[in-house]
N, C-alpha and C positions, 0 to 999 in steps of 0.2 A: 558441381552442378546440382547435386542433391540438396545442399544447404540453401541455394537460391530458391528451389522449388518449395522447400518447407517454410521459408520466410514468406513467400507469396501466399502459401496456404493459410498461414496465420493472419496475413493481411486481409484475406477474403473471408475468414471464419466469422460468422455472426455471433454476437454474444447471446447467451440464453436470455429469455424474457424480453427481447427487443420488441416483440409484437405487442407488449403491454403499453409501449410508449405511443403517444399521439404523433401524428405526422410531423408537427413542428419540432417536437423533442427528438424524434428519430433523425431529422435533418441536422439539428444542432449536435447531436451525438456524433454523427458521421463527420461533421465539420471538425469537431474536436479530435477525432481519431486521425483525420487527415493532417490537422495542424501538428499533432504530437509526433507524427512520423517524419516531419521536416527536419533538416539538419540542425536547426536552431535548438531543438529539444533533445538532441543526442547528448550522451555524456561527454563533457569536455573537461579536461584537466583543470582542477582547482575551482570549477564552477558547477560541478554536477549537483551538489547539494542545493544550490540556489535554483538551478533549473528544475530539479525535482520538486522543491517546495512550491515553485511557481505553477507547475503542472497540477499539483494537488489543490492549490488555491483556485485554479481555473475550473477544475472538476467540481469543487465545492460550490463555486458560484453558479455553475450549470445546474447542479442538483437543487440548490436553494433559490433558483430564479423566481419561483413563486411557490406558495404553500400547496397548491394542487399537485398531486402526483410525485411529491418528494420521494416517497417510498419506492415508486417505480423507477425513477432515475437512479436512486441509490442501488437498487437491485441490479439494474443493467450495468452501471458503472463498477459495481463491486466494492463500494465503500460507504460506511455509515459512521457519522460522528456522534459521540456521546460524551459530552464534557471534555475531559482530557484523554479520552480513549477513542480509538477508532476500531471498527470491525471491518476487516477486508476479505474479499474473495479474490485471491490472487489470479485465478483463472480469468475472471471477468475483467479485472484491472489490467492484466497484461494485454488483453485485446485492445483496450482503449489506449494504453500508454505505448504500445508497440515495444515492450521490454520483456525480458524473460523473468521468470519467477525469482531467480537468484538476485537479479539486479534490483527488482522491486523490494524484496526483503532487505537487501543490503542498504538501499537508499533510505528506507524507513528507519533502519537501525542508525544510520549515520546522521539523521536529522533528529534523533532523540526518542524514537518510539521503540520500546522493547516489547517483544512478544510475551504475552501472558499465557500461562498454562491453560489447557482446555478447562472450562468450568461451566457450571450451570448458569451463573449470572449472565454472561453474555449470550449463551445459547437461548435462555429464556427471553432475553431482549429481542433476539432475531425472530423467535417464534411469535412474540407479541406483535412485531411489525409484519411478519409474513406467516400467518397461521397455517398456510398450506404446507409449510416445512415441518410441521410437528412430528410427523412420522417418516420424514424423508431424510434419513441419516446420511445418505451419500451426499446430499446437497449441504446439509448442516456441517459436515466435515470439511467442506470447502472454505468455510469462514473461520478466520482467526482474529483474536483481539490483540491490540497493541495499545500500550499506555505510554503517554508522554512522560518521560522521567525527568525529575528535577535535575537540570544540568549542573547545578552546584554540587549536588550529591554525587553525580557521576564524576565531576572533576575532582572532588575530594577522594573518591575511591581510586581514581587514576593517580593522584598525588601520593596517596598512601602506598600504592603499589610501587611507584617509582622510588619512594623513600625506602621501602623494604628491600627493593632490588639493590639500591646503593649500599644499604647496611650489609647485605649479604656479600656484595662485592668487596666492601671495605674489610669485613671480617675475614674473608678469604685471603685478601692480600696480606693481612697481618700474620696469618698462620704460616705463610711461606717464608 
């Protein structure tokens, strides 16, 4: 019974900064939140990456619906796009996606986004977008950067790892 109550609490929890959105954007945000909690958007075997990519694409479309207030919608949704990098606030994003932090991080990893170490570059970018965060370290710590890695490089690393494992196994077999 306890887990049902906590999931309902998450469902009802309002995202930070929602009051910055105009009424139309609030309505669209809440529609997205409801849409993402439907069974269609739950993880399904062998389809979870496509479902997650689709959800992120829908969020990006909402954020970029018009040039006015992109920064507000990004702040409330918890995601900012910068070239091949994204900066996410998992707390904000989990409220929208109705997923746990671990699921969100794992989904980004599985679609090719690797977490970057904390650094001034993306922190400065957040502060340039949201100057009120300059001295708000607790809020800044909520944001992490992820970079889309070259899938060929990733596949090459995996292939080298597999070859190394095979070599190890083969050398072990010859020793016996």
